[in-house]
N, C-alpha and C positions, 0 to 999 in steps of 0.2 A: 459615297453613302450620304443620304439625306434623311433626317429625322424630324419629323413634325411633332412639336411639343405642345400639348394642350393642358390648359388650366381652366376647367369649367366651373364657374360659379352659378348660383341660383338664377341670375339674369344676365350673365356675361360669360364669354369665352376668350380667354387670352391665348395666344398662340405665337410661336416662333418656328421658323424653318431653319434648322442648324446642320451644318456640316461638321460632325463630330471629330472627324480625323484632322480637319484644319482648326477646329474649335472656333468656327466663324458663323455667325448669325447672318443668314441671307436675307430674311425678311421677318418683320414681326408686326403684331397688331392686336386689336381687341374688338369683339363684338359685343356692344352694350345694349341695355334695355330690351333684352329678348322677352317677347310676349308682351310688350307695351308700346304705346305710341312713341313715335321718334326713335325707333331703333336704328342703330347706326354701327358701321364697320369702319374702323380707323386702321389703315395699312401703311407700313413704312418699309419699302425694299431697301436694301443696302446700297448706299451711294445715289439714291434717287428720292425725290420728293414724296412727302407724305400725301396720301389721298384718303378722302372720306366718301362712304356711300351710305345712303339711306334707304330703307325698305321695310316691308311687312315680314319681320322675322318673328315667326310665332312660336318656334321652339328650338331646342339645341341642334336638331338635324338640320333644319334650315339655316341656322347659324353656321354650322360646319360646311354646309353646302356653299354658302357665301364665301367663306374662307378659301375653299378648294377652288371656287370660280376665279377669285382675284389672285390666287397662287398661280393659276394656269393662264391668266390673261396675257395678251400680247404685250399691253403697254406697262402693266404693273406686276406681272408674274415674275417668278424665279425658277419655275419648272415648265416643261412642255408636255408633260405626261404624268398622270398619277403614279405610274410605275416607277417613276424616278424616286419616289418616297419609299425607302427601304423598311421603315417602321414608324410606329406612333408611340410616344411617350406620354403618359397620362399622370398629372399630378393627382394624388389621392390623399386626402387629408389624414384619414384615420385607417390605420391596420390592425389596431388592438394588438394583441399578443401573438396573432396568427403570423405576422410577417416581420421578420427581422431584416430583410433585404428586399430589393425590387424583384418582380416576378413577372414572368409572361402570363398574360391575362387569358384565362380558361373560364369555363363556366363555373368551375369550384371557386376559382378566385373571385368572381363576380358575386358568388354566394356569400363568401366570407366578408367582402366589402359590404354587401347588404346588411349582414349580422352586425357590423359596426355602426349603422346608421343612428342607433340609440345613443352612441358615444359622440357622434358628430352630426346631428339632425339638420344643421344648417349647410353641411359641406358635402357629406358623402353621397346624398341623393343626387346633387348636382353633378359630381364626379361620375356617377353612374349613367347619367343622362349623356354626358359626353362620350363615354366609352361606348354606349349602345349606338348612338348616333354614328360614331365613326366606324363601328362594325357594319353598320348597314350601307355606308357610303364608300368604304374602303375594305370590302369584305375579305379580301385575299392578302391583306398586309398585316404582318404581326404586330401586336400591340403590347405594351408593357406598362405595369402599374408601378409607380414610384412613390412611396409612403413618407409623409411628413414625421411619421411617428417611428419608422424603422430604425434610423440612426441611434435612437435613444433607448432601444431595446437592450442594449449593454449595461444599462444601469444595474447595480447590485439590488437585491430585494429590500435591503435596509434603507436605500434611498428612494425606491419608488412606492413602497407601502405606507399607507396612512394609518393612524392611530385608532382605527375602527375595529370592531370585532372581525377576526380573521375569516370568519364565514362570509361576510360581506364581500370580500375580495373573491373568494372561491365561487360564490353564487353569481355575483353580477360584474366581476372584473374591475371593480372599483380600485383604482391606483393611479399613480402618476404615469403618464405616457410620454408627455412632452411633444412639442411641435417645432416648426421651422428646421427640422433635421437636415433638409438638403442645403440650407444656408449655413448652419454651423459646421456641417461636413466640408462644404466648398471653403469657407474662409480659413478653417483650421488647417486645412491641406495647403492652402496658399501661403499661410504663416509658416508652416514649416520649410517651404520651398524658399520663401524670402529669407528665412533665418539660417537656411543651408544646414539643417538638422534633420535626422529622420523623425518623423511624427511620433513613432513608438518610443521616443525618448524625451518628449516634451510634455509639459504641463501648460495648457492653454485655456484662457477664459475668453469665450466669445460672446459678444453682446450685439445682438440683433434688435436694432431699436428703430421703430417706426410707428405707425398707428396701432399695430400689434408688436409687442416686445417681449423678447425672451433672452436669457442668459443661461449659458452652459458651461460646465466644468468638464475639459476634455483631456483626460489622462491616457498617455500612451496611445493616442490616435482613437480612443473610444469614449463615448459620453459616460461620464461618472455621474452627473446630476444635471438637472435643468429646472429652471423656474416654473414654466407652465406644466400644469398637472393632469388631471382627468380630463379637463377641457382646456382651452386656450384662455381661460379666465383667471387663472392662478398667476401669482407671481408678481412682476413688476407693475407699476402704474402704467396704463396705456392711454390711448387716445380717447377712448370711450369706455373702456373696462377697467373695473375697480382694482383688479389685482388682489393681493393678499388681505384678508379680513377675518375677524373672529366670526366663525359660523353662526354663533348666537345673534350676531347682528342682523342676520336674514330674517331669522324667526321673530325677532323683536319687532322689525320694521313692518313685516306683513301683518302682524298682529295690530300694531298701532296704526298703521294706515289702511288696514283692511284690504290688502292686496292678494290678488291671485298669484299662482306660481308664474304664469305668463307674464304678468305685470313686473313681478320681482326680476325675472329672468332679463326682461327688457330693460329695467333700471341697471342692473349690473353690467350689462353687456353693451348697451347703447346710450345710457345717459350719466355714466359715472366717469371715473378716470379724470384726464386733463380737462375734458369737457365739463364734467360736473363740478370739479373743484374750482375751476376758473370762471365758470358761467359765461365764457366768452368763446372759446373754440377747443376743437380737438387738435389743431395744427400747431405744433411746436413753433414753427416760424411766426405765426400771428402772436403767440404768447410771448416770444422773445422780443418782439417789437414794443411791447408794453410793460416790461418788467420794471421799469422806474417809475411807472405812473398807476399801475393796477395791482392792488394788494393781493387779490385773489388769483391773478396770473402768476404773481411772483411766487404765491403758495404752491400752486400746482407745480411749477418748475422746481421748487425746492423738494418737494415730496417725491417727485420723479428721479432727481438726482440722488436723493437720500437713500431710496430703496435700492437703487442700482448700486451705489457705494457699499451697502450693506451685504447684498449677494456677492460682491466681488470680494469683500473681506471673508464671507463665509466659505467661498469657494477656494480662496488661498488656504484657509484652515483645513478643508476637506482633502486638498491635494498636498498639503504640506509644502505650500509655495506655488509660485507660477513663473514661467519663463516668459510668457507673452499675454497681453490683453489686447483683443481685436475688436474694433468698433465697425460695424456694418449697418446697412439699412439707411432709409431716408435720414433720420435724425442721427444715427451713429456716424454716418459719413460727413454729414453737412453742419452739424452744430458744434462749434468750437466752444460755445458756453457750455453746453451740457457736459462734453468731455472735461472741461476745466473745473466745473463745479463738483462733478463726480469724483475726479481723481485728487482733488485738492486734500492736502493733509492725510497722505496715505503713505508718508516716507517710512513709517514703521514696516511696511510691507516691501520697501524697496522700490516703491513706484514713485516716479518724478516726471512730470510733463515738462516739455520744452514749450514755453508760450509762444515764442516766434513760429516755430513749426506748426504748433496747433492752430494758429490763427491764420497761417497762409492758406489762401484759397486757390486750391488747385484739385483737379479732379485726378482720380487714380489711386494707386497703392502708395503708401508713404509711411515712414516711421516718424514718431512725434515725441519719443522719450527724450528726457533731459540726459546730459552727459553722465551724470552720477546714478541714473536709474539702473537698479539691478534687473528691472522687468522691462522687456521690450513693450512699447505701445504702438500699435499699428492701425491703419485705416485701410480697410480692404473692401472694395465694392463687391457685393455679392453676386453670384450668378446661379441661380436655382435651376435656371432652364437647362444650363450646360451640364449640370450634375445629372438631370434627367435624361439628356441626350446621351451622355456617356454611358450611364447604366443601361439605357435601352439598346445602344450599340453593342455593348458587351454581352447582354443576353442573347440578342438576335444571332451574333457572330458564333455563339456556342452551338446553334441550330445548323449551321454549315459545315 
C-alpha cells in the first residue's frame, strides 16, 4: 500500500509518498510559487539525488499534475502507475468542532471544511484547492482529511472556553481549538514507546517549537490543554507571531496608529514575535549567533524561553506533575540554548537537564535529562506526514 500525503498551502504543495506498512518515505518534495513567476518543483526520491523542475504552474491542479508526473517518471519516480496509490491523505488545518478524528472525504466533509474557512482563512481554502485538484486528477482513489485541530478536541470545556459571554461561543464557535495536533500526537506516542510505558498512564508535555510554536499537556494519551487558541496566533512567542497579549493592546494600537483590521492582523501575524522584538530575524539560528552582541536579539530569546518555561510550569500544575517533556520542531530539536534556558531553575518540578547530553550534536531521538531528574526530557523529531499516512491507511482499510 502506498499513500500520497499532501499539504496544500496558498502558493505551495508539499508532498510525500509513504509506505505506511513499512513506515517508509519513498519520495518527498514541494511545489513552490504556484501562480507566480519562477514556480518550481523540488523532488527527492529515497536514496537518489534531489531534482528541481521549473515551469508555468498556474494553480494547484497543475501543481499536483507536476507531482504525479515526477512520481511516475522513469528517472525520478517511485511508482509505475497511478493505481499503485491506494489513497491520498490531506492535511487540513481547521476542522472546528465537527471533526475529532480523521475522516474519509465526502461532499459533506468538504462542506464542513468550507464552513471552517472563517476560522482559518489563510489555510482551509488552500487545503480545499488541494482536495479538489486531487479529486480531478485521481478520481477513483479514496481521500482522507486529517485535521490539525482534531487531536485537541479531547480538551475539557473549562480548558477551551474563553471568558467571553457564553452566547459568543454558541453563535460563532469562539473557543480554543489548538493546532499542530498531528505533531503532538506523534511525539507523545513515541515518548510512551521510548519510556516503555502505556500512554494512558503518562503525563507528557510536548513542545513543538519552530517558526510556529505550540505546547500541549497530554494526560493519559489525550490532549488536556494546548497553547494555540481560536487561531494559531495565541500562546508562545513565535517567529513572526505575537503570542499571548492583553486584548486591549490591539484596540489601543489600532486607535493610536489609525490601523485597519487587515493592517493589525498583518502586524500580529507577520511583524511581531521574534522578528518584531529583535528587529533582526524570525530565525532562531540567526538570533543565537548574536546573543552576546545584540541586546534586542537577546531580549527576543529571553522572552521566547520565559514564556515556554511558564507554560511548562502551568501544565505541570494542570496535570499534577509530568512524566516527560518532549522537544520537537526545528527549534526544539536543534537549539540546545533554548532547551537550556527554558529548563534552567526548574528543579522544584523535578526537572534537571544534563548539559553534556543537551549540547551533544546528533540527529534522532535521545534522552537529555540529568541523573537526578524525576522528569524525562526527550528530543523526538516529529513526523506529521506519517501520522497522516497511518490515519489514511486505517480508514481506507475499513472499507475493504
